[in-house]
Steps between C-alpha positions, in 0.01 A plus 500: 500500500468822697689346792790404271514850350497664844777268620705589193455874558591467869818300430806726538776238485634625165521860620800423720698357209423808291608730784828313539556524126445876506739538794766295321456710184540820702815375668644390165427841350675672793805275463519558124480877550771498768734279298448711188592818686798335663618362166491844341707649781748214490536532125586869526742430788684231303513727194657768719755253636575376149565851369723574802713193431561589134 
């Protein structure tokens, strides 16, 4: 029983999947932030163009 518990504690195969998940979440957060900022600037630019055309 002790040998099985020690083998379970030494197993790190799931840690890699968790690390990859955290990296993917970080990249997704960076993309969302960049797109949100770009969308705000584009919205104001198109509003400016729209008012110039009227």
